[in-house]
Backbone as CSV, one residue per row, in Angstrom:
resi,resn,N_x,N_y,N_z,CA_x,CA_y,CA_z,C_x,C_y,C_z
1,MET,67.732,102.737,130.711,68.097,101.847,129.614,67.170,102.113,128.428
2,PRO,67.721,102.001,127.238,66.901,102.234,126.049,65.948,101.071,125.759
3,TRP,64.871,101.396,125.079,63.907,100.393,124.645,64.236,99.961,123.222
4,TYR,64.075,98.662,122.977,64.202,98.097,121.633,62.924,97.335,121.345
5,PHE,62.501,97.371,120.093,61.251,96.739,119.702,61.542,95.636,118.698
6,PHE,60.944,94.483,118.945,61.219,93.280,118.174,59.990,92.891,117.367
7,GLU,60.165,92.786,116.058,59.090,92.331,115.162,59.470,90.940,114.676
8,MET,58.698,89.948,115.067,58.930,88.578,114.611,58.232,88.404,113.273
9,HIS,58.916,87.776,112.315,58.366,87.546,110.984,58.318,86.051,110.699
10,ASP,57.251,85.622,110.047,57.156,84.214,109.651,57.888,84.015,108.325
11,ALA,57.792,82.808,107.762,58.516,82.475,106.533,58.129,83.375,105.365
12,SER,56.906,83.912,105.368,56.474,84.794,104.270,57.010,86.211,104.434
13,GLY,57.589,86.500,105.602,58.108,87.842,105.857,57.125,88.762,106.545
14,SER,55.915,88.263,106.782,54.894,89.079,107.440,55.135,89.123,108.949
15,PRO,55.056,90.311,109.547,55.212,90.371,111.002,54.032,89.707,111.692
16,ASN,54.326,88.871,112.695,53.240,88.194,113.395,53.310,88.374,114.907
17,TYR,54.303,89.122,115.390,54.419,89.359,116.827,55.322,90.564,117.038
18,ARG,54.932,91.437,117.941,55.751,92.596,118.275,55.822,92.742,119.784
19,CYS,57.002,93.118,120.271,57.131,93.397,121.693,58.260,94.397,121.894
20,GLY,58.238,95.098,123.022,59.288,96.041,123.380,59.960,95.586,124.660
21,VAL,61.296,95.746,124.701,62.076,95.305,125.857,63.166,96.337,126.134
22,GLU,63.410,96.615,127.396,64.546,97.455,127.766,65.813,96.607,127.680
23,CYS,66.815,97.118,126.981,68.101,96.430,126.856,69.214,97.439,127.122
24,ALA,70.304,96.959,127.652,71.426,97.836,127.990,71.999,98.541,126.763
25,ASP,72.083,97.810,125.644,72.635,98.376,124.423,72.232,97.506,123.233
26,ALA,72.744,97.839,122.042,72.386,97.093,120.835,72.869,95.648,120.900
27,HIS,73.988,95.398,121.573,74.479,94.026,121.703,73.528,93.177,122.551
28,ALA,72.995,93.770,123.599,72.014,93.063,124.435,70.717,92.849,123.654
29,ALA,70.338,93.815,122.806,69.140,93.659,121.973,69.340,92.526,120.974
30,ARG,70.537,92.405,120.422,70.837,91.300,119.499,70.693,89.957,120.215
31,ALA,71.228,89.849,121.420,71.107,88.606,122.186,69.639,88.285,122.462
32,GLN,68.848,89.296,122.770,67.417,89.103,123.013,66.720,88.631,121.741
33,ALA,67.082,89.197,120.595,66.480,88.789,119.322,66.781,87.325,119.030
34,VAL,68.002,86.888,119.291,68.371,85.482,119.078,67.556,84.582,120.000
35,ARG,67.413,84.974,121.268,66.602,84.191,122.213,65.152,84.077,121.727
36,LEU,64.584,85.201,121.296,63.201,85.182,120.806,63.042,84.254,119.600
37,LEU,63.998,84.292,118.677,63.928,83.420,117.499,64.023,81.953,117.888
38,CYS,64.908,81.637,118.806,65.044,80.242,119.243,63.766,79.754,119.925
39,GLU,63.180,80.570,120.769,61.920,80.203,121.418,60.815,80.037,120.384
40,SER,60.754,80.946,119.433,59.738,80.881,118.388,59.896,79.605,117.563
41,ALA,61.120,79.264,117.204,61.370,78.048,116.428,60.977,76.809,117.222
42,HIS,61.244,76.821,118.508,60.866,75.686,119.360,59.351,75.487,119.352
43,HIS,58.611,76.562,119.519,57.148,76.457,119.533,56.600,76.095,118.155
44,ALA,57.188,76.655,117.115,56.729,76.355,115.758,57.006,74.897,115.394
45,ALA,58.079,74.332,115.910,58.408,72.932,115.612,57.350,71.979,116.155
46,GLN,56.622,72.400,117.159,55.541,71.575,117.704,54.400,71.437,116.699
47,LYS,54.284,72.418,115.794,53.198,72.438,114.812,53.637,71.930,113.447
48,GLY,54.911,71.800,113.245,55.449,71.419,111.950,56.917,71.764,111.941
49,PHE,57.473,71.938,110.795,58.899,72.241,110.706,59.083,73.583,110.022
50,PRO,59.364,74.643,110.782,59.552,75.959,110.169,60.870,75.997,109.404
51,GLU,60.862,76.597,108.240,62.087,76.704,107.461,62.861,77.970,107.784
52,THR,62.165,79.069,107.944,62.835,80.328,108.260,61.994,81.146,109.224
53,ALA,62.673,81.970,109.951,62.030,82.950,110.820,63.008,84.104,110.945
54,SER,62.499,85.287,111.188,63.385,86.438,111.335,62.798,87.446,112.305
55,THR,63.667,88.316,112.775,63.278,89.381,113.680,63.924,90.678,113.214
56,THR,63.143,91.730,113.185,63.677,93.066,112.942,63.695,93.779,114.283
57,VAL,64.836,94.342,114.636,64.981,95.067,115.900,65.006,96.554,115.583
58,ARG,64.130,97.292,116.256,64.042,98.744,116.041,64.357,99.484,117.331
59,ASP,64.851,100.698,117.193,65.087,101.535,118.358,63.793,102.253,118.738
60,SER,63.865,103.087,119.754,62.656,103.753,120.257,62.074,104.752,119.266
61,GLU,62.843,105.155,118.257,62.339,106.076,117.245,61.837,105.350,116.001
62,GLY,61.896,104.031,116.010,61.401,103.247,114.887,62.449,102.885,113.852
63,GLY,63.680,103.348,114.049,64.752,103.026,113.108,65.209,101.577,113.263
64,ILE,65.534,100.937,112.153,66.001,99.549,112.203,67.438,99.521,112.710
65,VAL,67.648,98.743,113.764,68.974,98.568,114.346,69.655,97.357,113.715
66,LEU,68.915,96.272,113.608,69.457,95.069,113.000,68.345,94.104,112.636
67,ARG,68.706,93.135,111.803,67.797,92.046,111.442,68.509,90.746,111.766
68,VAL,67.768,89.805,112.322,68.316,88.495,112.657,67.458,87.457,111.955
69,LYS,68.099,86.506,111.267,67.365,85.482,110.531,67.840,84.103,110.980
70,LEU,66.877,83.208,111.134,67.162,81.825,111.502,66.646,80.942,110.380
71,ALA,67.507,80.109,109.827,67.112,79.185,108.762,67.400,77.760,109.227
72,LEU,66.408,76.889,109.080,66.533,75.487,109.466,66.333,74.604,108.243
73,THR,67.123,73.578,108.143,66.929,72.618,107.063,66.937,71.214,107.644
74,SER,66.244,70.335,106.972,66.184,68.931,107.355,66.155,68.123,106.074
75,GLU,67.086,67.197,105.933,67.171,66.398,104.716,67.231,64.915,105.082
76,TRP,66.382,64.136,104.427,66.416,62.689,104.603,67.567,62.121,103.792
77,GLU,68.200,61.115,104.308,69.248,60.428,103.565,68.602,59.610,102.456
78,PRO,69.163,59.623,101.254,68.552,58.898,100.127,68.384,57.407,100.387
79,GLU,69.296,56.811,101.121,69.204,55.371,101.343,68.257,54.990,102.482
80,THR,67.643,55.986,103.103,66.682,55.685,104.155,65.436,55.074,103.513
81,ALA,65.194,53.808,103.824,64.094,53.090,103.168,62.734,53.546,103.676
82,GLU,62.647,53.849,104.933,61.342,54.185,105.497,61.392,55.556,106.148
83,ARG,60.504,56.408,105.734,60.405,57.743,106.302,59.089,57.851,107.051
84,PRO,59.065,58.675,108.086,57.777,58.884,108.758,56.796,59.562,107.805
85,PRO,55.510,59.379,108.007,54.530,60.047,107.143,54.616,61.560,107.279
86,GLU,54.258,62.233,106.198,54.254,63.699,106.212,53.209,64.202,107.203
87,ARG,53.531,65.268,107.891,52.561,65.901,108.797,51.648,66.796,107.996
88,PRO,50.384,66.827,108.334,49.483,67.765,107.640,49.862,69.191,108.009
89,THR,49.688,70.112,107.071,50.035,71.519,107.344,48.827,72.318,107.687
């Protein structure tokens, strides 16, 4: 099976995690990238509210196969009288 390499990027676009995984094909690598992003968002939510995260998937020669981006938004309703306090960043 071919190896695919995943570069996780934070909201600034800087890579902050890299790993390699054997996947059956590019479709399996895409599914793995989505799983990694969801796990990353879950862990990041414990520290605050991430707005965006992305993963670049590369083949064994370093060529970009695909990019996956996750964007999250959260909006308070205007008529909500009381909001929780802001979390420190």
